[in-house]
C-alpha positions in Angstrom: 86.8 123.8 93.3 90.2 122.7 94.3 92.4 120.3 92.3 95.6 119.2 94.0 99.1 118.1 92.7 102.4 117.3 94.2 105.5 119.4 93.1 107.8 116.5 92.5 111.1 115.2 91.1 111.8 111.6 90.2 115.0 109.8 91.0 115.5 106.4 89.3 118.0 104.2 91.2 118.0 101.7 88.3 115.9 101.0 85.2 116.7 97.3 85.2 113.8 95.1 85.9 113.3 91.3 85.9 109.7 91.8 84.7 109.0 92.1 80.9 105.6 93.7 80.7 104.8 94.1 77.0 103.8 97.7 77.3 106.7 99.0 79.4 108.5 102.2 78.4 110.7 102.2 81.5 112.7 99.0 81.9 116.0 97.6 80.7 117.3 94.1 81.1 118.9 93.1 84.4 122.6 94.0 84.4 122.2 96.4 81.5 122.0 99.6 83.7 124.3 101.2 86.2 122.7 102.1 89.5 122.6 105.8 90.2 125.5 106.7 92.4 124.7 108.6 95.6 126.9 111.4 94.4 124.7 111.9 91.4 121.6 111.9 93.5 123.2 114.4 95.9 124.1 116.7 93.0 120.5 116.7 91.7 119.1 117.3 95.1 121.4 120.3 95.6 120.1 121.7 92.3 116.5 121.3 93.5 117.0 123.5 96.5 114.7 126.5 96.4 112.8 125.2 93.3 109.6 124.5 95.2 109.8 120.8 94.8 108.7 118.9 97.9 108.4 115.3 96.8 111.2 113.1 95.7 109.8 110.0 94.0 112.2 107.1 94.2 111.0 105.1 91.2 113.0 101.9 90.7 112.9 98.8 88.4 112.7 95.6 90.3 115.7 93.4 91.2 114.7 89.8 91.4 113.8 88.7 95.0 116.3 85.9 94.8 119.1 88.0 93.2 122.4 88.2 95.1 122.1 92.0 94.7 118.7 92.3 96.3 119.9 93.4 99.7 122.3 95.9 98.1 119.4 97.3 96.1 117.2 97.7 99.1 120.1 99.4 101.0 120.6 101.7 98.0 116.9 102.7 98.1 117.1 103.4 101.8 120.2 105.5 101.3 118.6 107.6 98.5 115.5 108.2 100.7 117.7 109.3 103.6 119.6 111.6 101.4 116.4 113.2 100.2 115.4 113.7 103.8 118.8 115.2 104.7 118.2 117.8 101.9 114.7 118.6 103.3 112.6 116.7 100.8 109.8 114.2 101.4 110.5 110.8 99.8 107.9 108.5 98.3 109.1 105.1 97.1 107.6 103.0 94.3 109.9 100.0 93.7 107.7 97.0 92.9 107.0 94.0 95.1 108.5 94.0 98.6 108.5 91.5 101.4 106.9 92.7 104.7 110.4 93.0 106.2 111.7 95.1 103.3 108.7 97.4 103.4 109.2 97.8 107.1 112.8 98.9 106.5 111.7 101.5 104.0 108.9 102.9 106.2 111.1 105.1 108.4 112.6 106.9 105.4 109.3 107.5 103.5 106.3 109.7 104.1 104.3 107.4 101.8 104.8 104.6 99.4 103.0 103.1 96.4 102.4 100.4 93.9 99.9 100.1 91.1 97.6 97.1 91.3 97.1 97.6 87.6 94.3 94.9 87.2 93.6 91.9 89.3 92.3 89.7 86.6 94.7 86.7 86.1 93.9 86.5 82.4 96.6 89.2 81.8 99.2 86.7 82.8 98.5 85.0 79.5 99.5 88.0 77.4 100.9 91.4 78.6 102.1 90.0 81.9 103.2 86.7 80.6 106.9 87.5 81.4 106.2 89.5 84.5 106.2 87.3 87.6 105.6 90.2 90.1 102.3 91.1 88.3 100.5 88.1 89.8 97.3 89.7 91.2 97.7 88.1 94.6 101.1 89.6 95.0 99.9 93.1 94.1 97.1 92.9 96.6 99.4 91.5 99.2 101.4 94.8 99.0 98.3 96.7 100.0 97.9 94.3 102.9 101.5 94.8 104.0 101.2 98.6 103.8 98.0 98.5 105.8 99.6 96.3 108.5 102.6 98.7 108.8 100.4 101.8 108.7 102.1 103.2 105.6 100.2 105.9 103.7 99.8 104.4 100.3 99.1 105.1 96.7 97.8 102.5 94.2 95.8 102.5 91.0 94.6 100.9 87.8 96.3 100.8 84.4 93.6 101.0 81.8 93.6 99.5 78.4 96.0 96.6 78.7 93.5 93.9 77.7 91.1 94.0 80.6 87.3 94.2 80.5 85.1 96.8 82.2 84.1 94.2 84.8 87.8 93.9 85.7 87.8 97.6 86.6 85.0 96.9 89.0 86.7 93.9 90.5 90.0 95.8 90.9 88.4 98.8 92.5 86.3 96.7 94.9 89.5 94.9 96.0 91.1 98.3 96.7 88.0 99.5 98.6 88.1 96.3 100.8 91.7 97.1 101.8 90.8 100.7 102.6 87.8 99.6 104.7 90.1 97.2 106.6 93.2 99.5 107.2 92.3 103.0 106.1 95.8 103.6 104.6 95.1 104.3 100.9 95.5 108.0 100.1 94.7 107.9 96.4 93.9 105.7 93.5 95.5 106.6 90.1 93.5 105.9 87.0 96.1 105.8 84.3 95.2 105.3 80.7 97.7 103.2 78.8 99.5 105.3 76.2 101.9 103.8 73.6 105.5 105.0 73.7 108.6 104.5 71.6 110.4 102.1 73.9 107.8 99.3 74.5 108.8 95.6 74.6 105.9 94.2 72.6 105.9 90.5 71.9 105.1 89.8 68.3 101.8 88.2 69.0 100.3 90.9 71.3 99.8 94.5 70.3 98.0 97.2 72.3 96.3 100.4 71.3 96.1 103.4 73.5 93.2 103.7 76.0 90.7 106.2 74.7 90.8 109.2 77.1 87.1 109.9 76.4 86.4 106.7 78.4 88.2 108.0 81.4 85.3 110.0 82.9 83.2 106.8 82.8 85.9 104.9 84.8 86.2 107.8 87.3 82.4 107.7 87.8 82.6 104.0 88.5 85.5 104.4 90.8 83.8 107.2 92.8 80.8 104.9 93.3 83.0 102.0 94.6 85.8 103.7 96.5 85.4 105.1 100.0 85.2 108.9 100.0 88.5 109.0 101.9 90.4 107.9 98.8 91.2 110.7 96.3 91.1 109.8 92.6 94.1 110.9 90.6 94.6 111.2 86.9 97.8 112.0 85.0 97.2 115.2 83.0 100.0 114.5 80.5 98.1 111.4 79.4 94.8 113.3 78.9 96.0 115.9 76.4 92.6 117.2 75.4 91.6 120.0 77.9 87.9 119.2 77.3 88.4 115.6 78.6 90.7 116.7 81.4 87.9 118.9 82.7 85.4 116.1 82.1 87.5 113.9 84.3 87.4 116.5 87.1 83.7 116.9 86.7 83.3 113.1 87.0 85.1 113.1 90.4 88.9 113.2 90.0 90.5 115.7 92.4 94.2 115.2 92.0 96.8 115.4 89.2 99.6 113.5 90.9 103.2 114.4 91.0 104.1 116.9 88.3 107.8 116.9 87.4 110.2 117.7 84.6 109.9 114.1 83.1 107.4 111.3 83.4 109.8 108.4 83.7 107.1 105.8 83.1 105.7 107.7 80.0 108.7 109.7 78.7 107.0 110.4 75.4 104.3 112.4 77.2 105.8 115.4 78.9 104.1 117.0 81.8 102.4 120.3 81.5 104.0 123.3 83.1 102.3 124.2 86.4 101.4 127.6 85.1 99.8 126.2 82.0 97.6 123.9 84.0 96.7 126.6 86.4 95.5 128.8 83.5 93.6 126.0 81.9 91.8 125.1 85.1 91.1 128.6 86.3 88.9 129.4 83.3 86.6 126.6 84.5 86.6 127.7 88.2 89.1 125.1 89.3 92.0 126.1 91.6 95.3 124.2 91.4 96.7 123.7 94.9 100.1 122.1 95.7 100.1 119.3 98.2 102.5 116.9 100.0 103.1 113.3 99.0 101.5 112.4 102.4 98.0 113.6 103.0 97.3 115.6 106.2 95.3 112.9 107.9 98.3 110.5 107.7 101.0 112.8 109.0 100.5 111.5 112.6 101.5 108.0 111.3 105.0 109.2 110.6 107.9 109.3 113.1 108.6 112.6 114.7 111.3 113.7 112.3 109.2 113.1 109.2 106.2 114.6 110.9 108.1 117.9 111.6 109.5 117.9 108.0 106.0 117.4 106.5 104.4 120.1 108.7 107.2 122.6 107.7 106.4 121.8 104.0 102.7 122.5 104.6 103.6 126.0 105.8 105.9 126.6 102.8 103.5 125.4 100.2 100.7 127.5 101.7 102.9 130.6 101.7 104.0 129.9 98.1 100.4 129.5 97.0 99.1 132.6 98.8 101.8 134.7 97.1 100.8 133.2 93.7 104.3 132.0 93.2 104.5 128.9 91.0 107.3 126.5 91.2 110.0 126.4 88.5 110.9 123.1 86.8 114.6 122.5 87.3 116.7 122.1 84.2 118.3 118.8 84.9 119.5 116.5 82.1 117.9 113.1 81.6 120.5 110.4 82.4 
């Protein structure tokens, strides 16, 4: 059986974010971080040449919608995506809540985009999302609607173990399924277990414990029953450290391991497995690890001609690499 992953590298334009989710390992306060210069991004992209990396994940903290720097931030994201394209990579942007117009501006320089729904229950606004205005469930679902209207191949998902109930999983998955039935644009749903890290911003009155990875197969089974077959279920292997439970997740219906890169920026305390290590681990149980693009084949026709041609060229390159049994090497780039 085949299990897919995307050979990826993450570029973070800025870690600053106006949300203060209590579990976050990523953000810094607005104004406390320099934005990555284009020259730095160019240097990193040059180092990635020939490394087998196809996806450049542009992962950004959120600048407030009413900030005077919002338009500059959007322009910076667009420039980074274009730079990735110029170097022959496939950009995928995840930068939080966008207006319809902003999403439309990013579409021509991305093969896909994404945003985690997390959970659609409003009760989380009373605790973990108390200081996170863009985590209002209606805003998260609106992003799926915008992406569907614009025909943008999209990734979304659930964050598990942040204070929700099992019924909330069902409600969130059903909401995603409804969007897929309406627009058909959702490539994959990530089921991400919350895992404590060293940089969280916990309020004194609300503490979280990690989501038990032994529950993950149960969530995958529920998701596979609710989501249309056209949506792949993705799990992050670095957050399921026990190989027994990773295999149980695959047996339950997960088919994708997401972008595997030198550093998980969202969960920096949980390093990714090496591709070769994963391949060996899976092969002993008759699973074959296959590289894929950040845009699934059925959505390539949605892209403009330049991005279509670039994506098609990468399909040939990844297939040739796989047939020759050549893994991709993780670049040795420093963490900023």
